[in-house]
C-alpha positions as CSV (number, residue, x, y, z in Angstrom):
1,M,-39.3,-117.3,143.3
2,K,-36.5,-116.6,141.0
3,S,-36.4,-119.2,138.0
4,Q,-33.0,-120.5,136.9
5,F,-33.9,-120.3,133.4
6,S,-36.7,-117.5,132.7
7,I,-35.4,-114.4,130.9
8,S,-37.8,-112.3,133.0
9,D,-36.1,-113.3,136.3
10,L,-32.5,-113.5,135.3
11,T,-29.9,-110.7,135.1
12,S,-28.4,-109.7,131.7
13,P,-25.1,-111.5,132.5
14,E,-27.1,-114.7,133.4
15,V,-29.0,-114.6,130.3
16,K,-26.0,-114.6,128.5
17,Q,-24.6,-117.4,130.3
18,V,-27.6,-119.6,129.6
19,V,-27.8,-118.8,125.9
20,A,-23.8,-119.6,125.6
21,A,-24.7,-123.1,127.4
22,S,-27.7,-124.1,125.4
23,R,-28.2,-121.6,122.5
24,T,-31.9,-122.8,123.1
25,A,-35.0,-120.8,123.8
26,V,-38.4,-122.2,124.9
27,I,-41.5,-119.9,124.3
28,P,-45.1,-120.8,125.5
29,F,-48.2,-120.1,123.5
30,G,-52.0,-120.0,124.8
31,S,-54.7,-117.6,124.5
32,I,-57.0,-115.8,126.6
33,E,-60.7,-117.0,126.0
34,Q,-63.8,-118.1,127.8
35,H,-63.6,-121.5,129.3
36,G,-67.2,-121.5,130.6
37,P,-67.9,-121.0,134.5
38,H,-65.6,-123.1,135.8
39,L,-62.0,-122.4,134.3
40,P,-60.2,-119.1,134.0
41,C,-60.0,-117.3,130.8
42,G,-56.4,-117.7,130.7
43,T,-56.5,-121.6,130.7
44,D,-54.5,-121.9,127.4
45,T,-51.7,-119.7,128.7
46,I,-51.5,-121.4,131.8
47,A,-51.1,-124.7,130.4
48,A,-48.5,-123.7,127.9
49,E,-46.6,-121.9,130.5
50,V,-46.3,-124.4,133.1
51,I,-45.3,-127.0,130.6
52,A,-42.7,-124.8,128.9
53,S,-41.1,-123.8,132.1
54,A,-40.6,-127.4,133.0
55,L,-39.3,-128.2,129.6
56,A,-36.8,-125.2,129.8
57,E,-35.4,-126.8,133.0
58,T,-35.4,-130.1,131.3
59,L,-33.3,-128.6,128.2
60,D,-31.3,-126.2,130.2
61,A,-32.7,-123.7,127.9
62,L,-33.9,-120.1,128.4
63,Y,-37.6,-119.8,129.1
64,V,-39.0,-116.6,127.3
65,P,-42.8,-115.9,127.9
66,F,-44.5,-114.8,124.9
67,G,-47.4,-113.1,126.7
68,P,-50.9,-114.2,127.4
69,Y,-52.7,-113.6,124.0
70,G,-53.3,-115.7,121.0
71,V,-55.3,-115.8,118.0
72,T,-58.9,-116.8,118.9
73,P,-61.4,-115.1,116.9
74,I,-63.5,-118.4,117.5
75,H,-64.4,-117.2,120.9
76,A,-65.0,-113.7,120.1
77,G,-68.1,-112.1,121.7
78,H,-67.7,-114.2,124.9
79,P,-66.8,-112.0,127.9
80,G,-63.0,-112.4,128.8
81,T,-62.1,-113.2,125.4
82,I,-59.1,-110.9,123.9
83,T,-58.0,-112.2,120.2
84,L,-55.0,-110.9,118.5
85,R,-55.1,-110.5,114.6
86,R,-52.6,-113.1,113.0
87,S,-50.5,-110.4,111.7
88,T,-50.1,-108.8,115.6
89,F,-49.2,-112.2,116.8
90,E,-46.7,-112.9,113.9
91,A,-45.1,-109.4,114.1
92,L,-44.6,-109.9,117.9
93,L,-43.3,-113.5,117.4
94,T,-41.0,-112.4,114.6
95,D,-39.5,-109.6,116.7
96,I,-38.9,-111.8,119.8
97,C,-37.1,-114.5,117.8
98,E,-35.1,-111.8,116.0
99,E,-33.9,-110.4,119.5
100,L,-33.1,-114.0,120.6
101,I,-31.1,-114.7,117.5
102,G,-29.0,-111.5,118.1
103,M,-28.2,-112.8,121.4
104,G,-26.8,-116.1,120.2
105,V,-30.0,-118.5,120.0
106,D,-30.1,-120.7,117.1
107,R,-32.4,-123.2,118.6
108,F,-36.3,-122.5,119.3
109,V,-38.9,-124.6,120.9
110,F,-42.5,-123.4,120.5
111,V,-44.6,-125.0,123.2
112,N,-48.3,-124.4,122.3
113,W,-51.8,-125.2,123.8
114,H,-54.2,-123.4,121.5
115,E,-55.2,-124.3,118.2
116,G,-56.1,-121.0,116.7
117,N,-52.1,-120.3,116.9
118,I,-50.9,-123.0,114.6
119,A,-51.1,-121.1,111.4
120,S,-49.3,-118.1,112.6
121,M,-46.7,-120.2,114.5
122,D,-46.0,-122.2,111.4
123,G,-45.4,-119.2,109.1
124,V,-43.3,-117.3,111.6
125,A,-41.2,-120.6,112.1
126,T,-40.5,-121.2,108.4
127,D,-39.7,-117.6,107.7
128,I,-37.0,-117.6,110.7
129,Q,-35.5,-120.8,109.5
130,D,-35.4,-119.2,106.0
131,R,-33.9,-116.0,107.0
132,H,-31.3,-117.4,109.3
133,P,-29.7,-120.8,107.9
134,G,-28.5,-122.9,110.7
135,T,-31.4,-121.8,113.0
136,Y,-34.0,-124.3,113.8
137,V,-37.2,-124.2,115.3
138,V,-39.5,-127.2,116.8
139,T,-43.1,-126.9,117.5
140,A,-44.6,-128.9,120.1
141,H,-48.4,-128.9,120.5
142,A,-48.3,-129.8,124.0
143,C,-52.3,-130.2,124.1
144,Y,-52.2,-133.1,121.6
145,T,-49.1,-134.6,123.8
146,A,-51.3,-134.4,127.0
147,Q,-54.5,-136.0,125.0
148,R,-52.2,-138.9,124.2
149,V,-50.7,-139.3,127.6
150,Y,-54.2,-139.0,129.3
151,A,-56.3,-141.1,126.9
152,A,-55.7,-144.3,128.6
153,Q,-57.1,-142.8,131.9
154,G,-60.2,-141.4,130.6
155,G,-58.6,-137.8,129.9
156,E,-60.0,-136.1,127.0
157,L,-58.8,-132.8,125.1
158,T,-62.0,-130.8,125.2
159,H,-62.6,-127.1,125.4
160,G,-63.1,-126.6,129.4
161,G,-62.9,-130.4,130.2
162,G,-60.8,-132.5,132.3
163,I,-57.4,-132.3,130.7
164,E,-57.5,-128.4,130.8
165,A,-58.7,-128.8,134.3
166,V,-55.6,-130.6,135.3
167,A,-53.4,-128.0,133.6
168,V,-54.8,-125.1,135.7
169,M,-54.8,-127.1,138.9
170,A,-50.9,-127.8,138.3
171,H,-50.7,-124.1,138.4
172,D,-53.2,-123.1,141.1
173,P,-56.0,-125.5,142.3
174,D,-58.1,-122.5,143.5
175,L,-58.6,-121.5,140.0
176,V,-60.8,-124.5,139.0
177,A,-64.3,-124.9,140.1
178,P,-65.9,-127.8,138.7
179,D,-69.1,-127.5,140.7
180,R,-70.0,-124.3,138.7
181,A,-69.9,-126.1,135.5
182,G,-73.2,-128.1,136.5
183,D,-73.8,-131.3,134.6
184,A,-70.8,-132.4,132.4
185,T,-71.5,-131.9,128.6
186,R,-70.3,-134.5,126.0
187,P,-72.4,-134.0,123.0
188,D,-71.8,-136.4,120.2
189,H,-71.4,-133.7,117.5
190,A,-68.9,-132.0,119.7
191,I,-66.6,-134.8,119.8
192,A,-67.2,-135.4,116.0
193,L,-66.4,-131.7,115.1
194,D,-63.2,-131.8,117.2
195,A,-62.1,-135.1,115.3
196,M,-63.0,-133.2,112.0
197,R,-61.0,-130.2,112.5
198,R,-58.1,-132.0,114.0
199,S,-57.7,-134.7,111.1
200,K,-54.5,-134.8,109.4
201,E,-56.0,-135.8,106.1
202,V,-58.9,-133.9,105.4
203,Y,-60.5,-131.3,107.6
204,G,-62.8,-128.4,107.9
205,Y,-62.9,-125.2,110.2
206,I,-64.7,-124.0,113.1
207,T,-65.3,-120.2,113.2
208,D,-67.7,-120.0,116.1
209,V,-67.3,-122.0,119.2
210,T,-71.1,-122.4,119.6
211,E,-70.9,-124.7,116.6
212,I,-69.2,-127.2,119.2
213,D,-71.6,-126.5,121.8
214,S,-74.1,-123.8,122.8
215,E,-72.5,-123.0,126.0
216,G,-69.1,-122.4,124.3
217,W,-67.5,-125.3,126.3
218,Y,-67.7,-129.0,126.8
219,G,-66.2,-132.1,128.6
220,N,-65.9,-133.4,132.1
221,P,-63.9,-131.0,134.4
222,R,-64.6,-133.5,137.3
223,W,-62.2,-136.0,135.8
224,A,-59.3,-134.0,136.8
225,S,-57.7,-134.9,140.1
226,Q,-54.8,-133.2,142.1
227,D,-52.7,-136.3,141.9
228,L,-52.7,-135.8,138.0
229,A,-52.1,-132.2,138.4
230,D,-49.1,-132.6,140.7
231,G,-47.4,-134.6,138.0
232,F,-48.6,-132.7,135.0
233,A,-45.9,-130.4,133.9
234,A,-43.1,-133.0,134.6
235,T,-44.9,-135.6,132.8
236,I,-45.9,-133.7,129.5
237,A,-42.5,-131.8,129.6
238,G,-40.7,-134.9,129.6
239,E,-42.8,-136.3,126.6
240,V,-42.0,-133.4,124.5
241,A,-38.2,-133.2,125.4
242,K,-37.7,-136.7,124.0
243,T,-39.0,-135.7,120.8
244,V,-37.5,-132.2,120.6
245,Q,-34.1,-133.6,121.4
246,E,-34.5,-136.2,118.5
247,V,-35.6,-133.6,116.1
248,F,-32.6,-131.3,116.8
249,E,-30.0,-134.5,116.7
250,L,-31.7,-135.2,113.3
251,R,-31.1,-131.4,112.2
252,D,-27.7,-131.5,113.5
253,R,-26.6,-134.7,111.5
254,R,-27.3,-132.8,108.3
């Protein structure tokens, strides 16, 4: 089905029309990495893309796919994991942004679901703004938005757990096989390590996913339900859109 806002589906005149109307591009970022025996290796990319697509429709913005790969050396050595070097990721993203700026885009929304991409995304965003005054980038770590939204319902942002299962189900329920996961794993040290690396004040680093759990994943994928999946994209995109619009309004008042 042709999308109203995806650069991949639009003709050149249609792209020009969307850019002229919104001046905004939405770009998703994920990764290809192992997610245990029950979720696809593209889980992070799937999550980012379903949210970014819904967000582009909400903002009447141009949806621009980045590609499936991210910076994920933490999962190296596990079958199905493909990581980019930071230099490769940053060069690709820079080229995409420069091309879009040439088309008239001066507002970017980066929608991310993979924490390993954050340093590279931040570096490119600040470089783009520095080189192109009046161009602004807003980054939305949609995985953290989902963590906040679903916390009250028992959802947890773990690697291969319930929230990620919901995200994949929103795209294709047939890709989720919770029965293959065996007993849900929720080791205390994994929760503590995730809290440590996500701290806003003092944090350390995980360089091998087996530091979190020997199986390379943890969480409770059985928490996911089709009801949650049916509303996933619209719910998270709606939450992100509110803050994105506030940030752009703040910048426009300068």
